N, C-alpha and C positions, 0 to 999 in steps of 0.2 A: 797526386803527384804525377801520374801518367797523363792526366788531362792537362795539367799545367805545362808539362814538357811538350805535349802535342801542340798546344796553342803557341808556344814559343818557337816551335820547329819551323824552319824555312823550307823543309823538305816534305812535300805533300805525302809521299808514300810512307815516310817515317811517322808523320802525324797520324795517318790511317792506322798504322801498326800500333802506335801508342794508345790511340783511342780504343782499339780492340782489346789490348792488354788490360786497360783500365776497366772496360765494360765487363771483362771476364770476372773481375773482382767486385764490381759494383754495377750489376746489370740494370738497376732501376734509375739510372741517372739520365733524365730526359734531355738535358743539355748536351751531354756527351753523345747520345744517339743523334741529336740534331747536328752537332759539329761534325761527327763522322759522316753523316748523310751529306752534308755540304761538301766535305772534302772529296767524297766519292763522286758526287755530281760534277765537281770541277775536274775530276779525272775522266769524265765521260762514262763512268760506271753506273749508269742510271738504274738498272734493276736492284743493285746493291744499295744505292742511295735511297731508293723508294722504300726498301725494307727497313732501313734505319730510321727514316723519317716517320714511317708508320709506327715504329716502336716508340719513338719520342711522343707521338700523339696518343698512343695507347696508355702511356704513363701519365701524360698531362694533356687531356683533350682540349684545353684552352690555350695551348701553345701556338699563338698566331704565326710567329715566324716559321715554325716547323710546317704549319699548314700551307703557308705561302710557298715555301720551298718545295713541298710535296706537289703542289699544283703545278709549279714550274717544271719539275722533273717529269711529271706525268704527261706534259705536253711535248716532251722531246720525242723525236722519231726513234 
């Protein structure tokens, strides 16, 4: 429910908050970690984004989109 609301939200900060609330209940959701990481990266919060993307990859090492996003985030200054 939190994740669906986050994806529907047009407000990035609200989406970040909803993803965090959802992950508190379901911490092993690789897609939620990925989506949270993307939202944080879009907000310029690269260290936080990197942490979430790494969490997604720890849960699902074959998650190619998360790997690509992590590579992009790690190249940011």
